[in-house]
C-alpha positions as YAML, in Angstrom:
chain: A
units: angstrom
residues:
- id: 1
  name: ALA
  ca: [-42.57, -67.55, -4.44]
- id: 2
  name: GLY
  ca: [-44.04, -64.31, -3.11]
- id: 3
  name: ASN
  ca: [-46.34, -61.42, -3.87]
- id: 4
  name: ALA
  ca: [-45.94, -59.10, -6.86]
- id: 5
  name: GLN
  ca: [-44.50, -55.58, -6.46]
- id: 6
  name: ASP
  ca: [-45.19, -52.34, -8.31]
- id: 7
  name: PHE
  ca: [-42.89, -51.83, -11.34]
- id: 8
  name: GLY
  ca: [-44.31, -48.72, -13.01]
- id: 9
  name: ASP
  ca: [-47.13, -47.68, -15.31]
- id: 10
  name: LEU
  ca: [-48.22, -48.10, -18.90]
- id: 11
  name: SER
  ca: [-49.08, -44.93, -20.81]
- id: 12
  name: ALA
  ca: [-52.78, -45.50, -20.05]
- id: 13
  name: ALA
  ca: [-55.05, -47.92, -18.21]
- id: 14
  name: LYS
  ca: [-56.07, -50.67, -20.63]
- id: 15
  name: SER
  ca: [-56.91, -54.34, -20.93]
- id: 16
  name: GLY
  ca: [-56.32, -56.88, -23.67]
- id: 17
  name: VAL
  ca: [-52.62, -56.01, -23.87]
- id: 18
  name: GLY
  ca: [-50.23, -58.49, -25.51]
- id: 19
  name: ALA
  ca: [-46.65, -58.79, -24.23]
- id: 20
  name: VAL
  ca: [-43.37, -60.01, -25.76]
- id: 21
  name: SER
  ca: [-39.81, -59.88, -24.45]
- id: 22
  name: ASN
  ca: [-36.16, -60.74, -24.79]
- id: 23
  name: SER
  ca: [-33.56, -60.77, -22.03]
- id: 24
  name: VAL
  ca: [-33.52, -56.95, -21.86]
- id: 25
  name: ARG
  ca: [-36.86, -55.49, -22.94]
- id: 26
  name: GLY
  ca: [-40.50, -56.18, -22.33]
- id: 27
  name: VAL
  ca: [-42.82, -54.82, -25.01]
- id: 28
  name: PHE
  ca: [-46.60, -54.34, -24.71]
- id: 29
  name: GLY
  ca: [-48.78, -54.01, -27.80]
- id: 30
  name: GLY
  ca: [-52.32, -52.75, -28.32]
- id: 31
  name: GLY
  ca: [-55.20, -53.15, -25.91]
- id: 32
  name: THR
  ca: [-58.36, -51.23, -25.23]
- id: 33
  name: THR
  ca: [-59.03, -48.14, -23.12]
- id: 34
  name: GLY
  ca: [-62.70, -48.39, -24.07]
- id: 35
  name: SER
  ca: [-61.58, -48.04, -27.67]
- id: 36
  name: GLU
  ca: [-58.90, -50.20, -29.27]
- id: 37
  name: VAL
  ca: [-55.43, -48.63, -29.48]
- id: 38
  name: ASN
  ca: [-52.40, -49.29, -31.71]
- id: 39
  name: VAL
  ca: [-49.77, -48.16, -29.20]
- id: 40
  name: ILE
  ca: [-46.66, -50.29, -28.60]
- id: 41
  name: GLU
  ca: [-44.58, -49.40, -25.54]
- id: 42
  name: TYR
  ca: [-41.65, -50.95, -23.74]
- id: 43
  name: ILE
  ca: [-39.79, -51.25, -20.47]
- id: 44
  name: THR
  ca: [-36.25, -52.26, -19.56]
- id: 45
  name: ILE
  ca: [-36.92, -55.32, -17.42]
- id: 46
  name: ALA
  ca: [-33.94, -54.85, -15.09]
- id: 47
  name: THR
  ca: [-34.97, -51.26, -14.21]
- id: 48
  name: THR
  ca: [-38.31, -50.40, -12.65]
- id: 49
  name: GLY
  ca: [-40.07, -47.44, -14.21]
- id: 50
  name: ASN
  ca: [-42.83, -46.37, -16.57]
- id: 51
  name: ALA
  ca: [-43.22, -47.61, -20.14]
- id: 52
  name: THR
  ca: [-41.77, -45.69, -23.10]
- id: 53
  name: ASP
  ca: [-43.25, -45.39, -26.59]
- id: 54
  name: PHE
  ca: [-41.96, -48.04, -29.03]
- id: 55
  name: GLY
  ca: [-44.12, -47.51, -32.13]
- id: 56
  name: ASP
  ca: [-47.52, -48.57, -33.48]
- id: 57
  name: LEU
  ca: [-49.26, -51.77, -34.50]
- id: 58
  name: THR
  ca: [-50.52, -52.04, -38.08]
- id: 59
  name: VAL
  ca: [-54.10, -52.19, -36.75]
- id: 60
  name: ALA
  ca: [-55.52, -50.89, -33.46]
- id: 61
  name: ARG
  ca: [-56.73, -53.91, -31.50]
- id: 62
  name: GLN
  ca: [-56.37, -56.07, -28.41]
- id: 63
  name: THR
  ca: [-53.56, -58.59, -28.82]
- id: 64
  name: ARG
  ca: [-51.75, -61.65, -27.54]
- id: 65
  name: GLY
  ca: [-47.99, -61.84, -28.02]
- id: 66
  name: ALA
  ca: [-45.23, -64.42, -28.46]
- id: 67
  name: SER
  ca: [-41.51, -63.99, -29.01]
- id: 68
  name: ASN
  ca: [-37.99, -65.33, -29.16]
- id: 69
  name: ALA
  ca: [-34.81, -63.35, -28.46]
- id: 70
  name: GLU
  ca: [-35.14, -61.32, -31.67]
- id: 71
  name: ARG
  ca: [-38.74, -61.02, -32.83]
- id: 72
  name: GLY
  ca: [-42.06, -60.45, -31.15]
- id: 73
  name: VAL
  ca: [-45.36, -61.20, -32.87]
- id: 74
  name: PHE
  ca: [-48.82, -59.93, -31.97]
- id: 75
  name: ALA
  ca: [-52.02, -61.75, -32.96]
- id: 76
  name: THR
  ca: [-55.54, -60.40, -32.57]
- id: 77
  name: PHE
  ca: [-57.32, -60.94, -29.24]
- id: 78
  name: GLY
  ca: [-60.24, -58.64, -29.98]
- id: 79
  name: PRO
  ca: [-62.32, -57.65, -31.82]
- id: 80
  name: ALA
  ca: [-62.22, -60.57, -34.26]
- id: 81
  name: GLY
  ca: [-59.39, -60.48, -36.78]
- id: 82
  name: ASN
  ca: [-56.65, -62.59, -38.37]
- id: 83
  name: VAL
  ca: [-53.75, -60.11, -38.54]
- id: 84
  name: ILE
  ca: [-50.29, -61.08, -37.23]
- id: 85
  name: ASP
  ca: [-47.77, -58.21, -36.78]
- id: 86
  name: TYR
  ca: [-44.13, -58.41, -35.84]
- id: 87
  name: ILE
  ca: [-41.43, -56.22, -34.35]
- id: 88
  name: THR
  ca: [-37.70, -56.52, -33.76]
- id: 89
  name: ILE
  ca: [-37.59, -56.22, -29.97]
- id: 90
  name: ALA
  ca: [-34.19, -54.52, -29.80]
- id: 91
  name: THR
  ca: [-35.17, -51.77, -32.27]
- id: 92
  name: THR
  ca: [-38.01, -49.32, -31.67]
- id: 93
  name: GLY
  ca: [-40.33, -48.67, -34.59]
- id: 94
  name: ASN
  ca: [-43.71, -49.57, -36.01]
- id: 95
  name: ALA
  ca: [-44.88, -53.15, -36.37]
- id: 96
  name: VAL
  ca: [-44.79, -54.82, -39.80]
- id: 97
  name: ASP
  ca: [-47.32, -57.23, -41.26]
- id: 98
  name: PHE
  ca: [-46.20, -60.86, -40.75]
- id: 99
  name: GLY
  ca: [-49.13, -62.78, -42.22]
- id: 100
  name: ASN
  ca: [-52.53, -64.07, -41.17]
- id: 101
  name: LEU
  ca: [-54.12, -66.65, -38.94]
- id: 102
  name: THR
  ca: [-56.13, -69.28, -40.82]
- id: 103
  name: ASN
  ca: [-59.39, -67.53, -39.94]
- id: 104
  name: SER
  ca: [-60.71, -64.40, -38.27]
- id: 105
  name: ARG
  ca: [-61.37, -64.82, -34.55]
- id: 106
  name: SER
  ca: [-61.13, -63.22, -31.13]
- id: 107
  name: GLN
  ca: [-59.68, -64.35, -27.79]
- id: 108
  name: THR
  ca: [-56.95, -66.53, -29.26]
- id: 109
  name: SER
  ca: [-53.91, -67.41, -27.10]
- id: 110
  name: ALA
  ca: [-50.23, -67.21, -28.08]
- id: 111
  name: ALA
  ca: [-47.01, -68.84, -26.88]
- id: 112
  name: SER
  ca: [-43.61, -69.55, -28.39]
- id: 113
  name: GLY
  ca: [-40.40, -71.50, -28.27]
- id: 114
  name: SER
  ca: [-37.19, -70.24, -29.82]
- id: 115
  name: VAL
  ca: [-38.24, -71.12, -33.39]
- id: 116
  name: ARG
  ca: [-42.02, -71.36, -33.59]
- id: 117
  name: ALA
  ca: [-44.90, -69.30, -32.21]
- id: 118
  name: LEU
  ca: [-48.23, -71.06, -31.62]
- id: 119
  name: PHE
  ca: [-51.74, -69.61, -31.59]
- id: 120
  name: ALA
  ca: [-54.52, -71.66, -29.99]
- id: 121
  name: GLY
  ca: [-58.27, -71.55, -29.54]
- id: 122
  name: GLY
  ca: [-60.44, -68.48, -29.76]
- id: 123
  name: TYR
  ca: [-63.95, -67.58, -30.77]
- id: 124
  name: ALA
  ca: [-65.24, -67.37, -34.35]
- id: 125
  name: SER
  ca: [-68.99, -66.78, -34.33]
- id: 126
  name: PRO
  ca: [-70.97, -68.86, -33.61]
- id: 127
  name: SER
  ca: [-68.53, -71.22, -31.85]
- id: 128
  name: ARG
  ca: [-65.29, -71.58, -29.91]
- id: 129
  name: LEU
  ca: [-62.33, -73.18, -31.64]
- id: 130
  name: ASN
  ca: [-60.00, -76.05, -30.74]
- id: 131
  name: VAL
  ca: [-57.44, -75.25, -33.43]
- id: 132
  name: ILE
  ca: [-53.72, -74.82, -32.77]
- id: 133
  name: GLU
  ca: [-51.65, -73.27, -35.55]
- id: 134
  name: TYR
  ca: [-48.07, -72.06, -35.87]
- id: 135
  name: ILE
  ca: [-45.64, -69.76, -37.61]
- id: 136
  name: THR
  ca: [-41.86, -69.86, -37.89]
- id: 137
  name: LEU
  ca: [-40.75, -66.66, -36.16]
- id: 138
  name: ALA
  ca: [-37.82, -65.96, -38.50]
- id: 139
  name: THR
  ca: [-39.92, -66.23, -41.68]
- id: 140
  name: ALA
  ca: [-42.94, -64.03, -42.36]
- id: 141
  name: GLY
  ca: [-45.98, -65.88, -43.70]
- id: 142
  name: ASN
  ca: [-49.41, -67.21, -42.83]
- id: 143
  name: ALA
  ca: [-50.09, -69.60, -39.97]
- id: 144
  name: THR
  ca: [-50.24, -73.37, -40.60]
- id: 145
  name: ASP
  ca: [-52.28, -76.03, -38.80]
- id: 146
  name: PHE
  ca: [-50.46, -77.62, -35.84]
- id: 147
  name: GLY
  ca: [-53.11, -79.80, -34.15]
- id: 148
  name: ASP
  ca: [-56.03, -79.50, -31.74]
- id: 149
  name: LEU
  ca: [-56.63, -78.51, -28.13]
- id: 150
  name: LEU
  ca: [-58.34, -81.01, -25.81]
- id: 151
  name: ALA
  ca: [-61.59, -79.07, -26.30]
- id: 152
  name: GLN
  ca: [-62.94, -75.91, -27.88]
- id: 153
  name: ASN
  ca: [-61.57, -73.07, -25.76]
- id: 154
  name: GLN
  ca: [-60.89, -69.33, -25.65]
- id: 155
  name: ALA
  ca: [-58.89, -66.84, -23.55]
- id: 156
  name: MET
  ca: [-56.34, -69.26, -22.08]
- id: 157
  name: GLY
  ca: [-53.21, -68.31, -20.15]
- id: 158
  name: THR
  ca: [-49.95, -69.43, -21.76]
- id: 159
  name: CYS
  ca: [-46.27, -69.97, -21.08]
- id: 160
  name: ALA
  ca: [-43.42, -71.87, -22.69]
- id: 161
  name: ASP
  ca: [-39.83, -73.02, -22.52]
- id: 162
  name: THR
  ca: [-37.64, -73.95, -25.50]
- id: 163
  name: THR
  ca: [-39.51, -77.23, -26.13]
- id: 164
  name: ARG
  ca: [-43.04, -76.99, -24.68]
- id: 165
  name: CYS
  ca: [-45.96, -74.58, -24.85]
- id: 166
  name: LEU
  ca: [-48.61, -74.72, -22.11]
- id: 167
  name: PHE
  ca: [-52.21, -73.50, -22.37]
- id: 168
  name: ALA
  ca: [-54.01, -73.02, -19.05]
- id: 169
  name: GLY
  ca: [-57.65, -72.52, -18.11]
- id: 170
  name: GLY
  ca: [-59.93, -70.72, -20.51]
- id: 171
  name: PHE
  ca: [-63.61, -70.62, -21.30]
- id: 172
  name: SER
  ca: [-64.87, -73.91, -22.71]
- id: 173
  name: ASP
  ca: [-68.44, -73.44, -21.44]
- id: 174
  name: PRO
  ca: [-68.02, -73.71, -18.54]
- id: 175
  name: ARG
  ca: [-64.67, -72.25, -17.51]
- id: 176
  name: THR
  ca: [-61.99, -74.85, -17.06]
- id: 177
  name: ASN
  ca: [-59.02, -75.44, -14.76]
- id: 178
  name: VAL
  ca: [-57.24, -77.74, -17.23]
- id: 179
  name: ILE
  ca: [-53.61, -77.12, -18.21]
- id: 180
  name: GLN
  ca: [-52.53, -78.75, -21.48]
- id: 181
  name: TYR
  ca: [-49.30, -78.79, -23.46]
- id: 182
  name: VAL
  ca: [-47.73, -79.47, -26.81]
- id: 183
  name: THR
  ca: [-44.15, -80.10, -27.90]
- id: 184
  name: THR
  ca: [-43.43, -77.01, -29.98]
- id: 185
  name: ALA
  ca: [-41.16, -78.64, -32.56]
- id: 186
  name: THR
  ca: [-43.58, -81.52, -33.31]
- id: 187
  name: THR
  ca: [-47.05, -80.90, -34.72]
- id: 188
  name: GLY
  ca: [-49.84, -82.78, -32.99]
- id: 189
  name: ASN
  ca: [-52.69, -82.52, -30.52]
- id: 190
  name: ALA
  ca: [-52.43, -81.19, -26.97]
- id: 191
  name: THR
  ca: [-51.88, -83.48, -23.96]
- id: 192
  name: ASP
  ca: [-53.21, -83.04, -20.43]
- id: 193
  name: PHE
  ca: [-50.63, -81.47, -18.07]
- id: 194
  name: GLY
  ca: [-52.56, -80.95, -14.82]
- id: 195
  name: ASP
  ca: [-54.93, -78.44, -13.25]
- id: 196
  name: LEU
  ca: [-54.94, -74.82, -12.15]
- id: 197
  name: LEU
  ca: [-55.94, -74.05, -8.56]
- id: 198
  name: ALA
  ca: [-59.44, -73.17, -9.84]
- id: 199
  name: ALA
  ca: [-61.27, -72.72, -13.12]
- id: 200
  name: ALA
  ca: [-60.56, -69.34, -14.72]
- id: 201
  name: ASN
  ca: [-60.12, -67.63, -18.08]
- id: 202
  name: ALA
  ca: [-58.15, -64.58, -19.25]
- id: 203
  name: LEU
  ca: [-55.11, -65.40, -17.11]
- id: 204
  name: SER
  ca: [-51.72, -63.93, -17.95]
- id: 205
  name: GLY
  ca: [-48.73, -66.25, -18.27]
- id: 206
  name: THR
  ca: [-44.96, -66.06, -18.52]
- id: 207
  name: SER
  ca: [-41.90, -68.16, -17.67]
- id: 208
  name: ASN
  ca: [-38.17, -68.14, -16.96]
- id: 209
  name: GLY
  ca: [-37.62, -71.28, -19.03]
- id: 210
  name: VAL
  ca: [-38.12, -73.57, -16.02]
- id: 211
  name: ARG
  ca: [-41.21, -72.36, -14.19]
- id: 212
  name: GLY
  ca: [-44.39, -71.16, -15.83]
- id: 213
  name: VAL
  ca: [-46.34, -68.57, -13.84]
- id: 214
  name: PHE
  ca: [-50.01, -67.64, -14.32]
- id: 215
  name: GLY
  ca: [-51.44, -64.47, -12.80]
- id: 216
  name: GLY
  ca: [-54.94, -63.15, -12.31]
- id: 217
  name: GLY
  ca: [-57.93, -64.25, -14.37]
- id: 218
  name: TYR
  ca: [-61.69, -64.27, -14.10]
- id: 219
  name: ASP
  ca: [-63.72, -67.07, -12.47]
- id: 220
  name: GLY
  ca: [-67.16, -66.02, -13.75]
- id: 221
  name: SER
  ca: [-67.94, -63.88, -10.72]
- id: 222
  name: ASN
  ca: [-64.72, -62.22, -9.65]
- id: 223
  name: GLU
  ca: [-61.46, -60.92, -11.01]
- id: 224
  name: LEU
  ca: [-58.58, -62.81, -9.36]
- id: 225
  name: ASN
  ca: [-55.29, -61.74, -7.79]
- id: 226
  name: THR
  ca: [-53.85, -65.25, -7.58]
- id: 227
  name: ILE
  ca: [-50.37, -66.09, -8.92]
- id: 228
  name: GLN
  ca: [-49.70, -69.82, -9.42]
- id: 229
  name: TYR
  ca: [-46.89, -71.80, -10.99]
- id: 230
  name: VAL
  ca: [-45.90, -75.06, -12.62]
- id: 231
  name: THR
  ca: [-42.58, -76.63, -13.61]
- id: 232
  name: ILE
  ca: [-42.90, -76.76, -17.40]
- id: 233
  name: GLN
  ca: [-41.07, -80.07, -17.93]
- id: 234
  name: THR
  ca: [-42.94, -81.85, -15.10]
- id: 235
  name: PRO
  ca: [-46.68, -82.43, -15.63]
- id: 236
  name: GLY
  ca: [-48.73, -81.78, -12.53]
- id: 237
  name: ASN
  ca: [-51.09, -79.36, -10.85]
- id: 238
  name: ALA
  ca: [-50.30, -75.70, -10.26]
- id: 239
  name: THR
  ca: [-49.02, -74.49, -6.88]
- id: 240
  name: ASP
  ca: [-49.77, -71.17, -5.19]
- id: 241
  name: PHE
  ca: [-47.03, -68.58, -5.76]
- id: 242
  name: GLY
  ca: [-48.47, -65.42, -4.18]
- id: 243
  name: ASP
  ca: [-50.73, -62.51, -5.10]
- id: 244
  name: LEU
  ca: [-50.81, -59.70, -7.63]
- id: 245
  name: THR
  ca: [-51.02, -56.14, -6.29]
- id: 246
  name: ALA
  ca: [-54.65, -56.05, -7.47]
- id: 247
  name: ALA
  ca: [-57.21, -58.46, -8.90]
- id: 248
  name: LYS
  ca: [-57.20, -58.26, -12.71]
- id: 249
  name: TYR
  ca: [-57.56, -60.17, -15.94]
- id: 250
  name: GLU
  ca: [-56.61, -59.75, -19.63]
- id: 251
  name: SER
  ca: [-53.28, -58.18, -18.69]
- id: 252
  name: GLY
  ca: [-49.98, -58.76, -20.51]
- id: 253
  name: ALA
  ca: [-47.11, -60.69, -18.93]
- id: 254
  name: CYS
  ca: [-43.46, -61.13, -19.95]
- id: 255
  name: SER
  ca: [-40.11, -62.11, -18.46]
- id: 256
  name: GLY
  ca: [-36.44, -61.28, -19.04]
- id: 257
  name: ASN
  ca: [-35.51, -64.96, -19.24]
...
């Protein structure tokens, strides 16, 4: 536990950035600088420094990302869309079309195990969604129904290990502090895991395969600098970890583990 430290800079200030990673690289896709961008850039996780150009998304947009050791996928976070792109993390280049979500929406959340990537919740006018759907990362194609969240929700923070995906917080009208989980290999509805320190949406999440860490978020009045953690295989409430260098939300998070 402890406070975050400066690592370097993206090519521009932006929000709504999706992140994927393997043990060596972290890759950040899309976002908005006021206008949506298609830029993909990467860092070497073991070496602090600024991001380097990787390639382009198929469509300029805000994203949420999920990955295993080989592939990263980016789904649409905003504006509404159903496009899923993928990259090979070890090889720079432009993203390739993977398939589509079951419907067009914004503010969906993404997480993955080693085989499947899951996409959950979001907003499709005029309502929020409780849907969870999945893809098999090694095989391009459209998403398939997985199950349901505990409630209609959007803009959740996520993390995962090899067997579980966690979805934390979000905007369910009102904002919620609930953490919920699914077993990635087994389709079905989400189960209650515990609670965040406070209700918030648009948190960033990542993990090292044991701990899941959620950073930042928005509580309805303020951007947050809080970092909090859970042990992914042990249901329970989140514990304070430390603080980000600045209060923020809708940022991308990844880990080298």
